[in-house]
MIDOSE-1310 file (N, C-alpha, C; in nm, 2 decimals, decimal comma, always signed):
residues 266
iiyr	+12,40/+14,12/+7,50/+12,27/+14,13/+7,58/+12,26/+14,00/+7,66; +12,24/+14,02/+7,79/+12,22/+13,91/+7,88/+12,07/+13,92/+7,93; +12,00/+13,81/+7,92/+11,85/+13,81/+7,94/+11,83/+13,71/+8,06; +11,77/+13,75/+8,16/+11,74/+13,67/+8,28/+11,59/+13,65/+8,29
iggw	+11,54/+13,53/+8,30/+11,40/+13,50/+8,31/+11,37/+13,43/+8,44; +11,25/+13,46/+8,50/+11,21/+13,39/+8,62/+11,10/+13,29/+8,60; +11,09/+13,24/+8,48/+10,98/+13,14/+8,45/+10,93/+13,18/+8,31; +10,92/+13,09/+8,22/+10,87/+13,12/+8,08/+10,73/+13,16/+8,08
afke	+10,70/+13,27/+8,00/+10,56/+13,31/+7,99/+10,47/+13,21/+7,92; +10,53/+13,13/+7,83/+10,46/+13,03/+7,75/+10,41/+12,91/+7,83; +10,45/+12,91/+7,96/+10,40/+12,81/+8,05/+10,29/+12,86/+8,14; +10,25/+12,99/+8,12/+10,14/+13,04/+8,20/+10,01/+12,97/+8,18
pknv	+9,92/+12,96/+8,28/+9,79/+12,90/+8,26/+9,70/+12,98/+8,17; +9,73/+12,99/+8,04/+9,65/+13,07/+7,95/+9,61/+12,98/+7,83; +9,53/+13,04/+7,74/+9,49/+12,95/+7,63/+9,60/+12,92/+7,53; +9,58/+12,82/+7,45/+9,69/+12,77/+7,37/+9,75/+12,87/+7,27
likk	+9,66/+12,95/+7,21/+9,71/+13,05/+7,12/+9,80/+13,15/+7,18; +9,77/+13,20/+7,30/+9,85/+13,30/+7,37/+9,99/+13,23/+7,40; +9,98/+13,11/+7,45/+10,11/+13,04/+7,48/+10,20/+13,03/+7,35; +10,14/+13,00/+7,24/+10,21/+12,99/+7,11/+10,28/+13,12/+7,08
vylw	+10,20/+13,23/+7,10/+10,25/+13,36/+7,07/+10,38/+13,39/+7,16; +10,36/+13,36/+7,29/+10,47/+13,38/+7,38/+10,60/+13,30/+7,34; +10,58/+13,18/+7,30/+10,69/+13,09/+7,26/+10,75/+13,15/+7,13; +10,67/+13,19/+7,04/+10,72/+13,25/+6,91/+10,80/+13,37/+6,94
aeki	+10,76/+13,45/+7,03/+10,83/+13,58/+7,07/+10,97/+13,54/+7,13; +10,97/+13,44/+7,21/+11,10/+13,40/+7,27/+11,20/+13,35/+7,16; +11,15/+13,27/+7,06/+11,23/+13,22/+6,96/+11,28/+13,33/+6,87; +11,19/+13,43/+6,84/+11,23/+13,54/+6,75/+11,34/+13,63/+6,81
sapf	+11,32/+13,65/+6,94/+11,42/+13,74/+7,01/+11,55/+13,68/+7,05; +11,55/+13,54/+7,06/+11,67/+13,47/+7,12/+11,80/+13,50/+7,04; +11,80/+13,51/+6,91/+11,92/+13,53/+6,84/+11,99/+13,66/+6,87; +11,91/+13,76/+6,93/+11,97/+13,89/+6,96/+12,03/+13,89/+7,11
kdli	+12,02/+13,77/+7,17/+12,07/+13,76/+7,31/+12,20/+13,68/+7,31; +12,30/+13,74/+7,38/+12,43/+13,67/+7,39/+12,42/+13,55/+7,49; +12,33/+13,57/+7,59/+12,32/+13,47/+7,70/+12,18/+13,48/+7,76; +12,12/+13,36/+7,79/+12,00/+13,36/+7,87/+12,03/+13,30/+8,01
itns	+11,99/+13,36/+8,12/+12,00/+13,30/+8,25/+11,86/+13,26/+8,30; +11,85/+13,14/+8,34/+11,73/+13,09/+8,41/+11,76/+13,07/+8,56; +11,65/+13,06/+8,64/+11,68/+13,04/+8,78/+11,64/+12,89/+8,82; +11,63/+12,81/+8,71/+11,61/+12,66/+8,74/+11,66/+12,58/+8,62
efdr	+11,71/+12,46/+8,65/+11,75/+12,37/+8,54/+11,62/+12,33/+8,46; +11,51/+12,33/+8,53/+11,38/+12,30/+8,46/+11,36/+12,39/+8,34; +11,37/+12,52/+8,37/+11,35/+12,62/+8,27/+11,46/+12,62/+8,16; +11,58/+12,59/+8,20/+11,69/+12,58/+8,10/+11,65/+12,46/+8,00
qlai	+11,61/+12,35/+8,06/+11,58/+12,23/+7,97/+11,46/+12,26/+7,88; +11,37/+12,34/+7,94/+11,25/+12,37/+7,86/+11,28/+12,46/+7,74; +11,38/+12,55/+7,76/+11,42/+12,63/+7,64/+11,49/+12,55/+7,54; +11,57/+12,46/+7,58/+11,64/+12,37/+7,49/+11,55/+12,28/+7,41
knni	+11,45/+12,22/+7,49/+11,35/+12,13/+7,43/+11,27/+12,20/+7,32; +11,24/+12,33/+7,35/+11,15/+12,41/+7,25/+11,24/+12,49/+7,15; +11,36/+12,45/+7,14/+11,45/+12,51/+7,04/+11,46/+12,67/+7,04; +11,45/+12,72/+7,17/+11,46/+12,86/+7,18/+11,60/+12,91/+7,16
ikpe	+11,70/+12,83/+7,21/+11,84/+12,88/+7,21/+11,93/+12,75/+7,22; +12,05/+12,77/+7,18/+12,15/+12,65/+7,19/+12,19/+12,63/+7,33; +12,21/+12,51/+7,37/+12,24/+12,47/+7,51/+12,36/+12,55/+7,57; +12,46/+12,58/+7,49/+12,58/+12,65/+7,54/+12,55/+12,80/+7,57
kiiv	+12,43/+12,85/+7,52/+12,40/+12,99/+7,54/+12,29/+13,02/+7,65; +12,27/+12,91/+7,73/+12,18/+12,93/+7,84/+12,23/+12,86/+7,97; +12,23/+12,93/+8,08/+12,28/+12,88/+8,20/+12,19/+12,90/+8,32; +12,21/+12,83/+8,43/+12,13/+12,85/+8,55/+12,21/+12,92/+8,66
iyns	+12,15/+13,03/+8,71/+12,20/+13,09/+8,83/+12,07/+13,10/+8,93; +12,08/+13,03/+9,03/+11,96/+13,02/+9,12/+11,94/+13,15/+9,20; +11,81/+13,19/+9,22/+11,78/+13,29/+9,32/+11,85/+13,25/+9,46; +11,90/+13,34/+9,53/+11,96/+13,31/+9,66/+11,93/+13,41/+9,77
ldfd	+11,96/+13,37/+9,89/+11,93/+13,46/+10,00/+12,06/+13,50/+10,08; +12,05/+13,62/+10,14/+12,15/+13,67/+10,23/+12,10/+13,62/+10,37; +12,13/+13,49/+10,40/+12,08/+13,42/+10,51/+12,10/+13,49/+10,64; +12,22/+13,55/+10,66/+12,26/+13,61/+10,79/+12,19/+13,74/+10,82
nlnf	+12,13/+13,80/+10,72/+12,06/+13,93/+10,74/+11,91/+13,92/+10,73; +11,86/+13,79/+10,74/+11,71/+13,78/+10,75/+11,67/+13,80/+10,89; +11,55/+13,86/+10,90/+11,50/+13,91/+11,04/+11,37/+13,85/+11,06; +11,36/+13,72/+11,10/+11,24/+13,65/+11,13/+11,19/+13,68/+11,28
lpkk	+11,07/+13,72/+11,29/+11,01/+13,74/+11,43/+10,99/+13,60/+11,49; +11,01/+13,59/+11,62/+10,97/+13,47/+11,70/+10,83/+13,43/+11,67; +10,80/+13,31/+11,69/+10,66/+13,26/+11,66/+10,55/+13,33/+11,73; +10,57/+13,36/+11,86/+10,46/+13,43/+11,94/+10,44/+13,57/+11,89
eark	+10,55/+13,64/+11,86/+10,53/+13,78/+11,80/+10,47/+13,78/+11,66; +10,51/+13,68/+11,58/+10,46/+13,67/+11,45/+10,31/+13,64/+11,45; +10,27/+13,55/+11,54/+10,13/+13,52/+11,55/+10,04/+13,64/+11,60; +10,10/+13,71/+11,69/+10,03/+13,83/+11,74/+10,01/+13,93/+11,63
fias	+10,11/+13,95/+11,54/+10,09/+14,04/+11,43/+9,98/+13,99/+11,34; +9,99/+13,87/+11,30/+9,89/+13,81/+11,21/+9,75/+13,82/+11,27; +9,74/+13,80/+11,40/+9,60/+13,81/+11,46/+9,55/+13,95/+11,45; +9,64/+14,05/+11,46/+9,60/+14,19/+11,45/+9,55/+14,23/+11,32
kinn	+9,58/+14,15/+11,22/+9,53/+14,17/+11,08/+9,40/+14,11/+11,04; +9,35/+14,03/+11,14/+9,23/+13,95/+11,11/+9,11/+14,01/+11,17; +9,01/+14,05/+11,10/+8,89/+14,11/+11,15/+8,78/+14,00/+11,16; +8,81/+13,90/+11,24/+8,71/+13,79/+11,26/+8,73/+13,73/+11,40
sqfi	+8,64/+13,76/+11,49/+8,66/+13,71/+11,63/+8,65/+13,56/+11,64; +8,59/+13,49/+11,54/+8,58/+13,35/+11,54/+8,71/+13,28/+11,49; +8,80/+13,35/+11,43/+8,92/+13,30/+11,37/+9,03/+13,29/+11,48; +9,05/+13,18/+11,54/+9,14/+13,16/+11,65/+9,28/+13,15/+11,61
ipds	+9,37/+13,24/+11,65/+9,51/+13,23/+11,61/+9,60/+13,17/+11,72; +9,60/+13,22/+11,84/+9,70/+13,17/+11,94/+9,72/+13,02/+11,96; +9,60/+12,95/+11,96/+9,61/+12,81/+11,99/+9,58/+12,72/+11,87; +9,56/+12,78/+11,76/+9,53/+12,70/+11,64/+9,66/+12,64/+11,58
ilvg	+9,64/+12,54/+11,49/+9,75/+12,50/+11,41/+9,74/+12,58/+11,28; +9,84/+12,65/+11,24/+9,83/+12,75/+11,14/+9,91/+12,72/+11,01; +9,84/+12,70/+10,90/+9,90/+12,68/+10,77/+9,90/+12,82/+10,71; +10,02/+12,85/+10,64/+10,03/+12,98/+10,58/+10,08/+12,98/+10,44
aian	+10,04/+13,08/+10,36/+10,09/+13,10/+10,23/+10,12/+13,24/+10,21; +10,23/+13,27/+10,14/+10,27/+13,41/+10,11/+10,28/+13,41/+9,96; +10,20/+13,49/+9,89/+10,20/+13,48/+9,74/+10,12/+13,60/+9,69; +10,16/+13,64/+9,57/+10,08/+13,73/+9,49/+9,96/+13,66/+9,45
lykn	+9,84/+13,72/+9,45/+9,72/+13,65/+9,43/+9,69/+13,64/+9,28; +9,77/+13,56/+9,21/+9,75/+13,53/+9,07/+9,71/+13,39/+9,05; +9,65/+13,36/+8,93/+9,61/+13,22/+8,90/+9,72/+13,13/+8,91; +9,84/+13,17/+8,87/+9,96/+13,09/+8,87/+9,99/+13,02/+9,00
kgli	+9,95/+13,09/+9,11/+9,99/+13,04/+9,25/+9,90/+12,93/+9,30; +9,79/+12,90/+9,22/+9,71/+12,78/+9,26/+9,64/+12,79/+9,39; +9,61/+12,91/+9,44/+9,56/+12,92/+9,58/+9,42/+12,87/+9,59; +9,35/+12,85/+9,48/+9,22/+12,79/+9,49/+9,23/+12,65/+9,55
ylif	+9,34/+12,58/+9,51/+9,36/+12,44/+9,56/+9,39/+12,43/+9,71; +9,45/+12,54/+9,76/+9,47/+12,55/+9,91/+9,33/+12,56/+9,97; +9,24/+12,64/+9,92/+9,11/+12,65/+9,97/+9,03/+12,52/+9,96; +9,04/+12,45/+9,85/+8,97/+12,32/+9,83/+9,03/+12,22/+9,93
amak	+9,17/+12,23/+9,95/+9,23/+12,14/+10,05/+9,18/+12,16/+10,19; +9,17/+12,29/+10,23/+9,13/+12,32/+10,36/+8,98/+12,27/+10,38; +8,90/+12,27/+10,28/+8,77/+12,22/+10,29/+8,76/+12,07/+10,32; +8,87/+12,00/+10,28/+8,88/+11,86/+10,30/+8,94/+11,82/+10,43
isdn	+9,00/+11,92/+10,50/+9,06/+11,89/+10,63/+8,96/+11,91/+10,74; +8,93/+11,80/+10,81/+8,82/+11,80/+10,91/+8,85/+11,86/+11,04; +8,98/+11,86/+11,07/+9,03/+11,91/+11,20/+9,00/+12,06/+11,21; +8,91/+12,10/+11,30/+8,87/+12,24/+11,32/+8,98/+12,33/+11,38
hina	+9,09/+12,26/+11,43/+9,20/+12,34/+11,49/+9,30/+12,38/+11,39; +9,28/+12,33/+11,26/+9,38/+12,37/+11,16/+9,32/+12,49/+11,08; +9,38/+12,60/+11,08/+9,34/+12,72/+11,01/+9,44/+12,76/+10,91; +9,41/+12,85/+10,81/+9,50/+12,89/+10,71/+9,49/+13,04/+10,69
viig	+9,61/+13,10/+10,67/+9,62/+13,24/+10,64/+9,69/+13,26/+10,51; +9,64/+13,34/+10,42/+9,71/+13,38/+10,29/+9,75/+13,52/+10,30; +9,88/+13,55/+10,29/+9,93/+13,69/+10,29/+9,96/+13,72/+10,14; +9,91/+13,84/+10,10/+9,94/+13,88/+9,96/+9,82/+13,94/+9,90
dgpe	+9,83/+14,01/+9,79/+9,72/+14,07/+9,72/+9,74/+14,05/+9,57; +9,63/+14,08/+9,49/+9,64/+14,06/+9,35/+9,50/+14,04/+9,29; +9,50/+14,02/+9,16/+9,37/+14,02/+9,09/+9,28/+13,90/+9,12; +9,33/+13,80/+9,19/+9,24/+13,68/+9,22/+9,18/+13,70/+9,36
reil	+9,20/+13,81/+9,43/+9,15/+13,83/+9,56/+9,00/+13,81/+9,58; +8,92/+13,87/+9,49/+8,78/+13,86/+9,50/+8,73/+13,72/+9,47; +8,79/+13,65/+9,38/+8,76/+13,51/+9,34/+8,79/+13,42/+9,46; +8,90/+13,44/+9,53/+8,93/+13,36/+9,65/+8,84/+13,39/+9,76
kkli	+8,80/+13,51/+9,78/+8,71/+13,55/+9,89/+8,57/+13,48/+9,87; +8,52/+13,48/+9,74/+8,40/+13,42/+9,71/+8,40/+13,27/+9,73; +8,52/+13,21/+9,69/+8,53/+13,07/+9,71/+8,54/+13,03/+9,86; +8,60/+13,11/+9,94/+8,61/+13,08/+10,08/+8,46/+13,09/+10,14
kknn	+8,39/+13,19/+10,10/+8,25/+13,20/+10,15/+8,16/+13,09/+10,10; +8,18/+13,05/+9,97/+8,09/+12,95/+9,91/+8,11/+12,81/+9,98; +8,24/+12,79/+10,03/+8,27/+12,66/+10,10/+8,26/+12,68/+10,25; +8,20/+12,79/+10,30/+8,17/+12,81/+10,44/+8,30/+12,80/+10,52
lenk	+8,41/+12,86/+10,47/+8,54/+12,85/+10,54/+8,59/+12,98/+10,60; +8,49/+13,07/+10,62/+8,53/+13,20/+10,67/+8,60/+13,19/+10,81; +8,57/+13,09/+10,89/+8,63/+13,07/+11,02/+8,75/+12,98/+11,01; +8,79/+12,94/+10,89/+8,90/+12,84/+10,88/+9,01/+12,89/+10,79
itli	+8,98/+12,99/+10,70/+9,09/+13,04/+10,61/+9,06/+13,19/+10,59; +9,16/+13,27/+10,59/+9,14/+13,41/+10,57/+9,25/+13,47/+10,49; +9,21/+13,58/+10,42/+9,31/+13,66/+10,34/+9,34/+13,79/+10,41; +9,47/+13,81/+10,44/+9,50/+13,94/+10,51/+9,56/+14,05/+10,43
gyvp	+9,57/+14,02/+10,30/+9,62/+14,13/+10,21/+9,77/+14,14/+10,21; +9,82/+14,25/+10,15/+9,96/+14,27/+10,13/+10,02/+14,31/+10,27; +10,14/+14,25/+10,30/+10,21/+14,29/+10,42/+10,36/+14,31/+10,38; +10,41/+14,43/+10,41/+10,55/+14,46/+10,38/+10,64/+14,36/+10,45
dayk	+10,75/+14,31/+10,38/+10,84/+14,22/+10,45/+10,77/+14,10/+10,51; +10,68/+14,04/+10,43/+10,60/+13,93/+10,49/+10,68/+13,82/+10,54; +10,80/+13,79/+10,48/+10,88/+13,68/+10,53/+10,91/+13,68/+10,68; +10,91/+13,80/+10,74/+10,94/+13,82/+10,88/+10,84/+13,73/+10,97
ylka	+10,73/+13,71/+10,92/+10,62/+13,64/+11,00/+10,61/+13,49/+10,97; +10,70/+13,44/+10,89/+10,69/+13,30/+10,85/+10,69/+13,20/+10,97; +10,76/+13,24/+11,08/+10,76/+13,15/+11,20/+10,62/+13,13/+11,27; +10,53/+13,22/+11,23/+10,39/+13,20/+11,28/+10,33/+13,07/+11,23
fdaf	+10,38/+13,02/+11,12/+10,31/+12,91/+11,05/+10,37/+12,77/+11,10; +10,28/+12,68/+11,12/+10,32/+12,54/+11,15/+10,35/+12,47/+11,02; +10,31/+12,52/+10,91/+10,34/+12,47/+10,78/+10,33/+12,58/+10,67; +10,42/+12,59/+10,58/+10,41/+12,69/+10,47/+10,37/+12,61/+10,35
vlps	+10,27/+12,66/+10,28/+10,21/+12,59/+10,16/+10,21/+12,68/+10,04; +10,27/+12,63/+9,93/+10,27/+12,70/+9,80/+10,22/+12,60/+9,69; +10,09/+12,61/+9,66/+10,03/+12,52/+9,56/+10,03/+12,56/+9,42; +10,14/+12,62/+9,38/+10,15/+12,68/+9,24/+10,12/+12,58/+9,13
vkeg	+10,06/+12,64/+9,02/+10,04/+12,56/+8,90/+10,15/+12,60/+8,79; +10,21/+12,71/+8,81/+10,32/+12,76/+8,73/+10,42/+12,83/+8,81; +10,55/+12,81/+8,80/+10,65/+12,87/+8,88/+10,78/+12,89/+8,81; +10,87/+12,96/+8,87/+11,01/+12,97/+8,83/+11,08/+12,90/+8,95
qpwt	+11,15/+12,99/+9,03/+11,21/+12,94/+9,15/+11,17/+13,03/+9,26; +11,06/+13,00/+9,33/+11,00/+13,10/+9,42/+11,08/+13,14/+9,54; +11,09/+13,27/+9,56/+11,16/+13,33/+9,68/+11,10/+13,29/+9,81; +10,97/+13,28/+9,81/+10,90/+13,25/+9,94/+10,94/+13,11/+9,99
ilea	+10,96/+13,02/+9,90/+11,01/+12,88/+9,95/+11,15/+12,89/+10,01; +11,24/+12,97/+9,94/+11,37/+12,99/+10,00/+11,36/+13,05/+10,14; +11,27/+13,15/+10,15/+11,26/+13,21/+10,28/+11,20/+13,12/+10,39; +11,10/+13,03/+10,35/+11,05/+12,94/+10,44/+11,15/+12,83/+10,48
maae	+11,24/+12,79/+10,39/+11,35/+12,70/+10,41/+11,44/+12,77/+10,52; +11,48/+12,89/+10,50/+11,56/+12,96/+10,59/+11,50/+12,98/+10,73; +11,37/+13,00/+10,73/+11,30/+13,01/+10,86/+11,28/+12,88/+10,93; +11,32/+12,77/+10,87/+11,30/+12,64/+10,92/+11,15/+12,60/+10,95
vpiv	+11,07/+12,65/+10,85/+10,92/+12,62/+10,86/+10,89/+12,50/+10,77; +10,82/+12,40/+10,81/+10,79/+12,29/+10,72/+10,72/+12,33/+10,59; +10,75/+12,27/+10,48/+10,70/+12,32/+10,35/+10,63/+12,21/+10,28; +10,51/+12,24/+10,23/+10,43/+12,16/+10,14/+10,42/+12,24/+10,01
atni	+10,46/+12,19/+9,89/+10,45/+12,26/+9,77/+10,42/+12,17/+9,65; +10,42/+12,23/+9,54/+10,39/+12,14/+9,42/+10,51/+12,11/+9,35; +10,51/+11,99/+9,28/+10,62/+11,93/+9,22/+10,64/+11,98/+9,07; +10,66/+12,11/+9,06/+10,67/+12,18/+8,93/+10,79/+12,27/+8,92
agip	+10,84/+12,29/+8,79/+10,94/+12,38/+8,76/+11,06/+12,37/+8,85; +11,11/+12,48/+8,91/+11,23/+12,48/+8,99/+11,21/+12,43/+9,13; +11,09/+12,40/+9,18/+11,06/+12,37/+9,32/+11,13/+12,24/+9,36; +11,13/+12,13/+9,27/+11,20/+12,01/+9,31/+11,35/+12,03/+9,32
emie	+11,41/+12,13/+9,26/+11,55/+12,16/+9,27/+11,58/+12,23/+9,41; +11,48/+12,27/+9,48/+11,49/+12,34/+9,61/+11,45/+12,24/+9,72; +11,34/+12,17/+9,70/+11,28/+12,08/+9,80/+11,29/+11,94/+9,75; +11,36/+11,85/+9,83/+11,36/+11,71/+9,79/+11,24/+11,64/+9,87
neks	+11,15/+11,58/+9,79/+11,03/+11,52/+9,85/+11,07/+11,42/+9,96; +11,00/+11,43/+10,07/+11,02/+11,34/+10,19/+11,16/+11,34/+10,24; +11,23/+11,45/+10,22/+11,36/+11,47/+10,28/+11,37/+11,62/+10,34; +11,33/+11,71/+10,26/+11,33/+11,85/+10,31/+11,19/+11,92/+10,30
gllv	+11,09/+11,84/+10,26/+10,95/+11,89/+10,25/+10,87/+11,79/+10,18; +10,74/+11,82/+10,16/+10,65/+11,73/+10,09/+10,61/+11,80/+9,96; +10,61/+11,73/+9,85/+10,57/+11,78/+9,72/+10,45/+11,70/+9,66; +10,36/+11,77/+9,61/+10,24/+11,70/+9,55/+10,23/+11,75/+9,40
epad	+10,15/+11,68/+9,32/+10,12/+11,73/+9,19/+10,03/+11,85/+9,19; +10,05/+11,94/+9,09/+9,97/+12,06/+9,09/+9,82/+12,03/+9,06; +9,73/+12,12/+9,11/+9,59/+12,11/+9,09/+9,53/+11,99/+9,15; +9,59/+11,94/+9,25/+9,53/+11,82/+9,32/+9,51/+11,85/+9,47
seal	+9,39/+11,90/+9,50/+9,36/+11,94/+9,63/+9,35/+11,83/+9,73; +9,31/+11,71/+9,68/+9,31/+11,59/+9,77/+9,45/+11,56/+9,82; +9,55/+11,55/+9,73/+9,68/+11,52/+9,76/+9,74/+11,63/+9,85; +9,70/+11,76/+9,82/+9,75/+11,87/+9,90/+9,70/+11,86/+10,04
asai	+9,57/+11,83/+10,06/+9,51/+11,81/+10,19/+9,58/+11,70/+10,27; +9,61/+11,59/+10,20/+9,68/+11,48/+10,27/+9,82/+11,51/+10,31; +9,89/+11,59/+10,23/+10,03/+11,63/+10,26/+10,03/+11,73/+10,38; +9,93/+11,82/+10,38/+9,93/+11,91/+10,49/+9,90/+11,84/+10,62
ekml	+9,80/+11,75/+10,62/+9,77/+11,67/+10,74/+9,89/+11,59/+10,79; +9,96/+11,53/+10,69/+10,08/+11,44/+10,72/+10,18/+11,53/+10,79; +10,21/+11,65/+10,73/+10,31/+11,73/+10,78/+10,28/+11,78/+10,92; +10,15/+11,80/+10,95/+10,11/+11,86/+11,08/+10,09/+11,75/+11,19
thpd	+10,09/+11,63/+11,15/+10,07/+11,52/+11,25/+10,19/+11,43/+11,28; +10,31/+11,47/+11,22/+10,43/+11,39/+11,24/+10,54/+11,48/+11,28; +10,54/+11,53/+11,40/+10,64/+11,63/+11,45/+10,79/+11,59/+11,43; +10,82/+11,47/+11,45/+10,96/+11,43/+11,43/+11,00/+11,44/+11,29
mtqe	+10,92/+11,39/+11,20/+10,94/+11,40/+11,05/+10,95/+11,55/+11,01; +10,86/+11,63/+11,06/+10,85/+11,77/+11,03/+10,98/+11,84/+11,07; +11,03/+11,81/+11,19/+11,15/+11,88/+11,24/+11,27/+11,84/+11,15; +11,28/+11,71/+11,11/+11,39/+11,67/+11,03/+11,38/+11,73/+10,89
ysqn	+11,27/+11,74/+10,83/+11,25/+11,81/+10,70/+11,29/+11,95/+10,71; +11,25/+12,02/+10,81/+11,28/+12,16/+10,82/+11,43/+12,19/+10,84; +11,49/+12,11/+10,92/+11,64/+12,12/+10,94/+11,71/+12,09/+10,81; +11,67/+11,99/+10,74/+11,73/+11,96/+10,61/+11,71/+12,08/+10,51
aqtt	+11,59/+12,14/+10,51/+11,57/+12,25/+10,42/+11,66/+12,37/+10,45; +11,67/+12,40/+10,58/+11,76/+12,51/+10,62/+11,90/+12,48/+10,58; +11,95/+12,36/+10,59/+12,09/+12,33/+10,55/+12,10/+12,35/+10,40; +12,00/+12,31/+10,33/+12,00/+12,32/+10,18/+12,01/+12,46/+10,14
vkek	+11,93/+12,55/+10,20/+11,93/+12,69/+10,16/+12,07/+12,76/+10,19; +12,13/+12,72/+10,30/+12,26/+12,77/+10,33/+12,37/+12,72/+10,23; +12,36/+12,60/+10,19/+12,47/+12,54/+10,11/+12,45/+12,56/+9,96; +12,32/+12,56/+9,91/+12,30/+12,56/+9,77/+12,25/+12,70/+9,72
fslv	+12,19/+12,78/+9,81/+12,13/+12,90/+9,76/+12,19/+13,02/+9,84; +12,33/+13,03/+9,84/+12,40/+13,13/+9,91/+12,41/+13,26/+9,82; +12,38/+13,37/+9,88/+12,39/+13,50/+9,80/+12,54/+13,52/+9,75; +12,63/+13,48/+9,83/+12,78/+13,50/+9,79/+12,80/+13,42/+9,66
dmir	+12,75/+13,30/+9,66/+12,77/+13,22/+9,54/+12,70/+13,28/+9,42; +12,58/+13,33/+9,44/+12,50/+13,39/+9,33/+12,58/+13,52/+9,28; +12,63/+13,60/+9,37/+12,70/+13,72/+9,32/+12,83/+13,68/+9,24; +12,90/+13,58/+9,29/+13,02/+13,53/+9,23/+12,99/+13,49/+9,08
knee	+12,88/+13,41/+9,07/+12,85/+13,36/+8,93/+12,81/+13,47/+8,84; +12,74/+13,57/+8,89/+12,70/+13,68/+8,81/+12,83/+13,77/+8,77; +12,92/+13,78/+8,86/+13,04/+13,86/+8,84/+13,12/+13,79/+8,73; +13,12/+13,66/+8,73/+13,20/+13,59/+8,63/+13,16/+13,61/+8,49
lf	+13,04/+13,66/+8,47/+12,98/+13,68/+8,34/+13,03/+13,81/+8,27; +13,09/+13,90/+8,36/+13,13/+14,03/+8,31/+13,28/+14,05/+8,31
């Protein structure tokens, strides 16, 4: 039995008892598994530290992209599409500086901290769009309204193949409080879109802080706001980071390499 995980459930933002149950379940089931595959070294080390399985029975195979077959829309077309999804005449898309997030609307994704960060950014030309749906949608909508941010940040719901519209963004932001190795960051790297994310789980294995993006600690809206503003006001730095990120995704997260590593297991 080969078991692949995309992030340990016992690291979810839940109460301590539930976390202990999840950890216990992993320990009880581990002896029945011949091999565990994680998508980050962080999660591999977490399993070893928590005595889930012996080090030789757990390996890392990163999520990867078929870079040559990605179909990103040009910036102008991507923005036009996003504008068509927004039912708010006061929300200016064509000329605004646009921050974007693509995520399932779960507590794990820390999107409340993006809302808090946007409230701290005084530049009225900086707007934010969140693409995705999920159980946190109503909570996020109420938070946006409570902070009078309806003309600054909007939720546009689920969009098929959302990655295609990444080039609409001047910065991609993922403020997760719990992660594995997020596909959306890989896609933003491939699209050469500047990235601001949290310094957790597998993300630092993808993005090197101040070389291919900016990383902040989770649940820190002040630091997130500062990183977003820094990314948007230093174009030379931003271009360098984006180019470095695209090089990394080509070299480190190749689909060919991922397939080869999986085939070697069988």
